[in-house]
C-alpha positions as CSV (number, residue, x, y, z in Angstrom):
1,M,10.1,1.0,12.6
2,E,9.0,-2.2,14.3
3,L,6.4,-4.4,12.5
4,T,4.4,-4.1,15.8
5,D,3.8,-0.5,14.9
6,L,1.6,-1.6,12.0
7,V,-2.2,-2.0,12.4
8,Y,-4.8,-3.3,10.0
9,I,-7.1,-0.6,8.7
10,D,-10.2,-2.8,8.8
11,E,-9.8,-2.9,12.6
12,Y,-10.4,0.9,12.5
13,G,-13.5,0.6,10.3
14,L,-11.7,1.7,7.2
15,K,-12.0,0.1,3.8
16,G,-9.4,-1.0,1.4
17,T,-7.4,-3.8,-0.2
18,N,-3.7,-4.4,-0.8
19,F,-2.8,-3.4,-4.3
20,Y,-0.1,-5.9,-5.0
21,W,-2.0,-8.8,-3.5
22,H,-4.6,-8.4,-6.3
23,K,-2.5,-7.0,-9.1
24,Y,0.8,-8.9,-8.7
25,K,0.3,-10.7,-12.1
26,S,-0.3,-7.6,-14.0
27,K,2.8,-6.0,-12.5
28,G,5.0,-8.9,-13.6
29,L,5.2,-10.6,-10.2
30,T,4.5,-14.1,-9.2
31,K,2.6,-15.3,-6.1
32,E,6.0,-16.5,-4.8
33,D,7.4,-13.0,-5.2
34,V,4.7,-11.4,-3.0
35,L,4.8,-14.2,-0.4
36,N,8.6,-13.9,-0.2
37,A,8.1,-10.2,0.4
38,S,5.9,-10.8,3.4
39,L,2.7,-10.0,1.7
40,T,0.2,-12.7,2.8
41,S,-3.2,-11.2,2.4
42,D,-5.2,-8.4,0.9
43,R,-5.6,-6.6,4.3
44,V,-4.0,-3.1,4.3
45,Q,-1.7,-2.2,7.1
46,V,-0.6,1.3,8.2
47,H,1.6,2.7,10.9
48,K,-0.4,3.0,14.1
49,D,0.4,6.8,14.3
50,I,-1.7,7.5,11.2
51,A,-4.7,5.2,11.7
52,E,-6.7,7.6,13.8
53,L,-5.9,10.5,11.4
54,L,-7.3,8.4,8.5
55,V,-10.4,7.7,10.6
56,A,-10.9,11.4,11.2
57,V,-10.5,12.3,7.5
58,N,-12.9,9.5,6.6
59,K,-15.5,10.9,9.0
60,V,-15.3,14.2,7.1
61,F,-15.7,12.6,3.7
62,I,-18.7,10.5,5.0
63,T,-20.5,13.8,5.7
64,K,-20.1,14.6,2.0
65,G,-21.3,11.2,0.7
66,F,-17.8,9.6,0.3
67,E,-15.5,7.2,2.1
68,L,-11.8,6.7,1.9
69,Y,-10.7,3.6,0.2
70,L,-7.1,2.6,0.8
71,K,-5.5,1.0,-2.1
72,E,-2.2,0.5,-0.4
73,G,-0.5,1.2,2.9
74,Y,2.6,-0.5,4.2
75,R,4.8,-2.1,1.6
76,S,7.9,-4.1,2.8
77,E,11.3,-3.2,1.5
78,A,11.5,-6.7,0.0
79,L,8.3,-5.9,-2.0
80,Y,9.8,-2.6,-3.1
81,D,12.9,-4.4,-4.3
82,I,11.1,-7.1,-6.3
83,V,8.6,-4.7,-7.8
84,Y,11.4,-2.4,-8.8
85,K,13.4,-5.2,-10.3
86,R,10.5,-6.5,-12.3
87,R,9.6,-3.0,-13.6
88,V,13.1,-2.4,-14.7
89,E,13.1,-5.7,-16.6
90,K,9.8,-4.7,-18.3
91,F,10.1,-0.9,-18.8
92,G,13.8,-0.1,-18.2
93,K,15.5,1.8,-15.4
94,E,14.8,5.3,-16.6
95,D,11.1,4.9,-16.9
96,T,10.9,3.0,-13.6
97,D,12.9,5.6,-11.8
98,S,10.6,8.3,-13.0
99,I,7.6,6.8,-11.2
100,F,9.0,4.6,-8.5
101,N,10.6,6.1,-5.4
102,M,13.4,3.8,-4.4
103,N,15.3,6.4,-2.4
104,D,12.7,7.2,0.3
105,K,10.5,4.1,-0.1
106,P,7.6,6.0,1.5
107,H,5.3,3.0,2.0
108,A,8.0,1.1,3.9
109,L,7.3,2.9,7.1
110,G,3.5,2.5,6.8
111,L,3.2,6.3,6.9
112,S,2.2,6.7,3.3
113,V,-1.1,5.5,1.8
114,D,-2.6,5.4,-1.7
115,V,-6.3,6.3,-1.5
116,A,-9.3,6.8,-3.6
117,L,-12.7,8.2,-2.8
118,W,-15.6,5.7,-2.6
119,D,-19.0,7.1,-3.5
120,I,-21.3,5.8,-0.8
Protein backbone atom coordinates (compact mmCIF):
# COMPACT_ATOMS: atom_id res chain seq x y z
CA MET A 1 0.00 0.00 0.00
CA GLU A 2 1.19 3.47 -0.82
CA LEU A 3 0.60 6.31 1.62
CA THR A 4 -0.97 8.12 -1.34
CA ASP A 5 -3.83 5.59 -1.10
CA LEU A 6 -4.87 7.18 2.20
CA VAL A 7 -7.49 9.92 2.46
CA TYR A 8 -8.72 12.00 5.35
CA ILE A 9 -12.28 11.16 6.42
CA ASP A 10 -13.19 14.78 7.13
CA GLU A 11 -12.75 15.50 3.42
CA TYR A 12 -15.64 13.06 2.88
CA GLY A 13 -17.87 14.69 5.49
CA LEU A 14 -17.25 11.98 8.08
CA LYS A 15 -16.54 12.64 11.74
CA GLY A 16 -13.84 11.19 13.92
CA THR A 17 -10.58 11.65 15.76
CA ASN A 18 -7.45 9.56 15.91
CA PHE A 19 -7.51 7.43 19.06
CA TYR A 20 -3.79 7.38 19.77
CA TRP A 21 -3.37 11.12 19.17
CA HIS A 22 -5.63 11.82 22.13
CA LYS A 23 -5.03 8.74 24.29
CA TYR A 24 -1.29 8.20 23.92
CA LYS A 25 -0.50 9.04 27.56
CA SER A 26 -3.13 6.68 28.95
CA LYS A 27 -1.70 3.93 26.73
CA GLY A 28 1.83 4.38 28.09
CA LEU A 29 3.14 6.27 25.08
CA THR A 30 4.97 9.56 24.85
CA LYS A 31 4.36 12.37 22.38
CA GLU A 32 7.72 11.45 20.87
CA ASP A 33 6.51 7.85 20.40
CA VAL A 34 3.49 8.87 18.34
CA LEU A 35 5.38 11.49 16.34
CA ASN A 36 8.12 8.95 15.53
CA ALA A 37 5.37 6.60 14.35
CA SER A 38 4.20 9.21 11.80
CA LEU A 39 1.12 10.25 13.77
CA THR A 40 1.04 14.03 13.51
CA SER A 41 -2.58 15.04 14.05
CA ASP A 42 -5.97 13.87 15.23
CA ARG A 43 -7.29 13.55 11.66
CA VAL A 44 -8.34 10.01 10.76
CA GLN A 45 -7.11 8.48 7.54
CA VAL A 46 -8.52 5.47 5.70
CA HIS A 47 -7.70 3.74 2.44
CA LYS A 48 -9.39 5.52 -0.45
CA ASP A 49 -11.17 2.28 -1.41
CA ILE A 50 -13.35 2.34 1.72
CA ALA A 51 -14.04 6.06 2.02
CA GLU A 52 -17.13 6.05 -0.20
CA LEU A 53 -18.39 2.87 1.49
CA LEU A 54 -18.19 4.60 4.86
CA VAL A 55 -20.07 7.59 3.42
CA ALA A 56 -22.83 5.27 2.13
CA VAL A 57 -23.16 3.52 5.50
CA ASN A 58 -23.20 6.87 7.25
CA LYS A 59 -26.10 8.05 5.05
CA VAL A 60 -28.15 5.06 6.18
CA PHE A 61 -27.41 5.74 9.82
CA ILE A 62 -28.33 9.42 9.42
CA THR A 63 -31.84 8.39 8.34
CA LYS A 64 -32.11 6.60 11.69
CA GLY A 65 -30.85 9.54 13.78
CA PHE A 66 -27.21 8.46 14.09
CA GLU A 67 -23.86 9.14 12.44
CA LEU A 68 -20.70 7.10 12.22
CA TYR A 69 -17.90 8.38 14.39
CA LEU A 70 -14.52 6.94 13.43
CA LYS A 71 -12.28 6.45 16.43
CA GLU A 72 -9.40 5.14 14.38
CA GLY A 73 -8.49 4.24 10.82
CA TYR A 74 -5.00 3.90 9.44
CA ARG A 75 -2.33 3.04 11.99
CA SER A 76 1.28 2.85 10.80
CA GLU A 77 3.29 -0.29 11.41
CA ALA A 78 5.63 1.82 13.54
CA LEU A 79 2.68 2.80 15.75
CA TYR A 80 1.61 -0.84 15.99
CA ASP A 81 5.12 -1.75 17.08
CA ILE A 82 5.46 0.90 19.78
CA VAL A 83 1.94 0.34 21.17
CA TYR A 84 2.60 -3.39 21.30
CA LYS A 85 5.94 -2.89 23.04
CA ARG A 86 4.44 -0.57 25.67
CA ARG A 87 1.45 -2.89 26.29
CA VAL A 88 3.76 -5.88 26.77
CA GLU A 89 5.81 -3.86 29.27
CA LYS A 90 2.67 -2.93 31.20
CA PHE A 91 0.41 -5.99 30.86
CA GLY A 92 2.67 -8.81 29.70
CA LYS A 93 2.89 -10.62 26.38
CA GLU A 94 0.02 -13.07 26.93
CA ASP A 95 -2.55 -10.41 27.82
CA THR A 96 -1.36 -8.12 25.03
CA ASP A 97 -1.47 -10.90 22.43
CA SER A 98 -5.03 -11.75 23.42
CA ILE A 99 -6.34 -8.32 22.33
CA PHE A 100 -3.76 -6.86 19.95
CA ASN A 101 -3.45 -8.33 16.43
CA MET A 102 0.22 -8.09 15.52
CA ASN A 103 -0.02 -10.83 12.87
CA ASP A 104 -2.37 -9.11 10.44
CA LYS A 105 -2.07 -5.51 11.68
CA PRO A 106 -5.50 -4.75 10.19
CA HIS A 107 -5.26 -0.97 10.53
CA ALA A 108 -1.88 -0.79 8.76
CA LEU A 109 -3.58 -0.89 5.36
CA GLY A 110 -6.18 1.71 6.25
CA LEU A 111 -8.88 -0.84 5.42
CA SER A 112 -9.97 -1.36 9.02
CA VAL A 113 -11.73 1.21 11.17
CA ASP A 114 -12.97 1.44 14.73
CA VAL A 115 -16.36 3.16 14.86
CA ALA A 116 -19.00 4.25 17.29
CA LEU A 117 -22.48 5.55 16.64
CA TRP A 118 -23.05 9.23 17.31
CA ASP A 119 -26.59 10.14 18.39
CA ILE A 120 -27.41 13.24 16.35
